N, C-alpha and C positions, 0 to 999 in steps of 0.2 A: 559519309555517314554522319548525321547529326551526333557532336559529343554531349557528354552528359552536362557539362558546364550549359551548352546550347539549351539543352531540356530543362535545366533549372532556371535559365532564364525566361523562357517560355511561360514557366509556372509563376515566376515573379510578376512577368508583365501581365500576366492574366489578374493575379491578384491585383496589381495597380488599377485595373481597369474596372475593379468590383466585381466580377465575375465570381460566385461562389464557387469553389472546387470542393464543397463539402454539404452534407445532408444534415439540416438541423436537427436537433433531438428534441426539441421544443422545452427544454430547460435551461434559459439563456446564460445564465451564471455557470452552472456545470458546463453547458455546452461551449462555451469559449475555450476548454481545454479539451473537451471530449465530445464533439460533433464528429458524425462518420466521416472520415476520409480514407481514401486510397492508401493501400500499405500501410495501414493501422491497424495491428490487433489490441484489443480491448478487454480486458477483464474485469468482471464485476462479482464481486464475493459479499457474503453475509452468511450469519448464523442463522440457524432455522427460524421460520417466520418472521425475519425482519423486512422479506417483500422483494427479494432478489428478481424473481419471476415477474412480479407486477412491475417493477424498476423497467425491465425489458421490454415488457407489452407497453407501458407508458410511451417510452421514446420510439417503438415500433409504429404506434396509432398516431402520436404527433409528427413524424418523420412522412407517413403516408399522407396525413392530412394536407401538412406543408406543401408538398409537392403537388397535390389536385390544385392548391390556390395557386402554385407559383410553377406552371408546368414548364416553363423554360430553364429552370434551374437543374441541378444535379438531381436525378432520379434514383431513389434507392429500391434495389432487387434483392428483397429478403428471401433466404432460403432458410427456414426457421427449423430446426432439428428438435422438435419437441420431445425431449427423452423422457420427461417426467409427466406431462399432462397430455391426454388425448388431445385431438384438433377440438372435439365439438365440446368439452369441458372450455378450451382455451377462448374459441370463438363466444360461448354462452358468457363467459367474463368480458369479453370485449363489448358485447351488445349492452350489457350492465353498464359498462364505462360510457358509452356512448349515449345512452338514454338519459343517465344521470348529468353528463356536460351539456348535452345540447338542448335537453326537456327541463331538467332540475327536478327529475322524479326518480325516486331510488325505488329499484327492484331488485331484492336480492336473489341470489343465482339458485340458492336451494329452493325459492318460492317459485321461481321460473320453471326449475326442472320438477317441480310437483313432490319435493321433497318434505314438506311442511305440510301439515294439515290445514293450513291456510294457504289456498290456492290463489292463482293469478285470475284478475277479473278480465272480461272481454275487452274492457278499454286498455289494460296492460299489454293483453295479448295484441292488440292492434298497435300499440307502440314498438314491441317486439318485432312486428311483421316491416313497421316502418323502416326498420334499419337494414332490411335485405337488399336493396340496391347499394347502398354503401359497402355491405361486407362482401356482396359480390364483385364490387370493382376494386376492392383491395386485396382480394384473393385472386383475382384475375389479372390484376395490373402491377402489384407490389409485394405480395406475399404468397409464398409455398410452403405450406406444412407439412413436414415429413414426420408423420407420427412414431412414437415409440423410440426406445433405446435401439442403436444402432453400435455394430462393430466399426473400428475405423475404417477398414476396408471398404463397408457397406457406405458410408459416408464419402470416401474419395471417389468412389464409383458415380454416386449420385452427383456429386460437385464437378468431376470432370466431364461427365455428358453435359450438364448445364454448361459449363465454359464453353465446350466445342459448339453448343449453338449459338453462343454469344459473340464466339469471335473464333481465330485462326490460329494455330500454332505453326512457326516458322523456325528453321535454322539458320543461322546467320555466322558469319565469320567476324569474332572479334579478337586482334591481337594474333589472328592465325590459328584460333581455336574455334571449333564450332560450339555454339552457345544455343540453345533452344529460347526461344521468345514467345511471346502471346501477343497478338494484335486484336484487341475489342473491336467488334462492328460498330459500336456506338460509344463514344467517348465520355458521354454525360449520364452515364448511368455508373452506379458503384453497387457489385457485388457485395452482399454482406450475410455471409454464413453466420448464422446465431445458433449457437451450443447451449441448452438448456435442460438441464445442468450437464456438464462434461465429465463430472463424477459418475454418472450413470452409463458411460460408454460401456458397451458389452463385451466380455472377453471372447478369446476364440482359443482353438487349439495351439496356435503359434504365440498367443499372446494370453496364458493362462490365469495370471493375476491382473487385479484391477489397475495398478500402477503401470503394467506394461501396455496395455490397452490405452490409456488414460493420455500416456505420453507418447505414444503412436500417433493418435490423435493430433494431439497438440503439433507433431511433427507436420503432419499434413496440414493445421490450420496455418502455419508459418509458410509453408509452399504454396497455398492459396493467396497469400498476403504478399510474397516476394516474387512468385511469377506471373500469377494473373491478376496482380494488383488488387486484390479483393480487401473488404475490411471486416475481418471476423470479429465476433463479440463472443467471449465465454463467459457463461455462468457458473460460480462454483460455489460449494459448502465450503464452511471451514470446519477445521477438526473440531471434537468434542472438547478438545483441553479448553478450549476458551472459556468454559463454564468452570474451570479449576479454581477452588478457594483461593490460590496464590493471586490468581488475575482481578477476581471478585473484591479484593482487598483494595485495590486501586480504584477510587471512586470516581477516577476519570480515563481509565483504561479503555484503548479503543482496539480496532483488530490491526494487526500486523500482517505483512505479506507471508512469514511463514506460518501463518494460521490456515493458508490454502489447503485443502485436505487432498491426502493420497498422493497428490503430485507436485513438486515444486517446480516441474518444468514450464508449466503454465505461467507462472509466477516470472520466470527468467525470459520467457518468449515474449511477453506480452509488451507493447510499448506505452499503456496506460493502465495502470490498475486502479479501480475505485472500489473502495471498500463501503458497504450500507452497512449502518450500526444502527441497533435499537437500545439505548442507553438503559431505558427502565427495565430490562430483561435482566440486567443484571446490576439493577439497583443503583445505577451510576449517574452523575452528571452529564451536561456536555460541554465541549470547549466552544460550541458556537456561540456560547451565550445565553441560550434558552433554557428556560427550566422544564426539562421534557414532563414533568407531571403535572403541569400547567395544562397540558394539551391530553389530558386524559378524560372522558366523558366519566362522571361518579356515578351515573345510572346505569351505563351500559359495560363500562370499563374498557371500551375502546380506545385504543392507543393512538392519536395521530400525529405523533412525532417521530421521526428519523433524522440521521444526519448522513452525510457522504461525503469521505475525503479520498482525495487524489494521493496516492500512496507511491506511485511512479508515473513518471512522465518523460519519457524518451526524447521529448522534444520541446519542453517547455517546464513550468513550475511543478513543485509536487507539495505536498503537506498542506494542500488548500482546503479547508471543511465549508461545507453548504449544509445549511439547516432545511428540511424539508417537510412539509405537510404531505401524510399519507392517508389516503381514503381508503382504508382496508376493505370495504364490503365490494368494490368494483375494481380493487389495484390501481389505483390513481395517484401518482406523485404530482406535487406542485411545490415549487421552491417558496420560500419564505424568504423575506427582506432581511438585510443584515441588521442583527439586534441592536448595534450600537448606534443606528439611524432612528430607534423608534424613541419616542417619548414613552413616560408610562401610561399615557391615556390612548396612545397609538397600541401599545404592547396589549391593553386590556381588549380594545376593539378587536385586534387581531386573534386575540384567543378565541373570544365569543364568535366571530366569524369561521373559524376554523372547526371549531366544536358542534357550531349550527350546521356545519359543512357548506355554508354560503361560499366562503371562499373558494372553493371548489368549481363552482358553476361557472361555464363557458362564457365570460363577461369581457 
């Protein structure tokens, strides 16, 4: 039987040959530490309105788009548990994203769905219909959306059924003891269970309070990572205590792992923890060097600045910060350059580019 060292050496040789063993998230600087890799459980957490679901959607769409262009690379298999949003609303937001990135045209979701007095034009409807082949492809080949809040056992059954289709379970003798192992049918696929967001896990008779239900689902997510070599990603809300006056007095306060709402188990279980922070929501500055107030549209009040921080990394560096531009109407994130590398002239041009949304175009 192949030893653990031999398996490690195979991974090293594969890396030396330049073969990707990960799925890129489309945010290169953050992705250096947080691309999707087998056996890695990732936590993304933020306060309300910071854009945590949008960040998840951005990296899902980026990952699918990358594999479409590079089919020889590792393929993502997203099992998206959309506890908060129904699939129609989620897909509508993706269509807004795709039209803006590819066409440079802004169609707001409320307008698309007829919620405003101002309705979409026939030309805009044609643009929406133009996205159908792409949406059909990603839903057929890359993403399965599981609508609505689920109990831990419902999630477990869905995932185990999926793993049984994608691989086989076997029992082997290791040092005289029987152990169950999982053998995928295709090595170049990463199964990515995505929980958005985990705080909405449903309780049951046996798990009557929220913490018990969340902790059980965390345990299952760890199992998917360790036995089936999946790459779970967990989105979480922070405690309301982040808004407390004692935190607001610190003009450079950021989120910490203890802020994760209702269960500390996910913070302990995850391999990588990423906080998403909106400094302006708390009247704070940013340790990235950027001035968040510079990225607020004075006419609409739209806030285009966020920061991400790696608070935990079991296999690399932590406490690394990343400035991000956030195009909220379609949930699009894009990395900003390092502030220290910008001249005053470059910084002014960057501000104008972000505020005009030109920065977000697919160039």
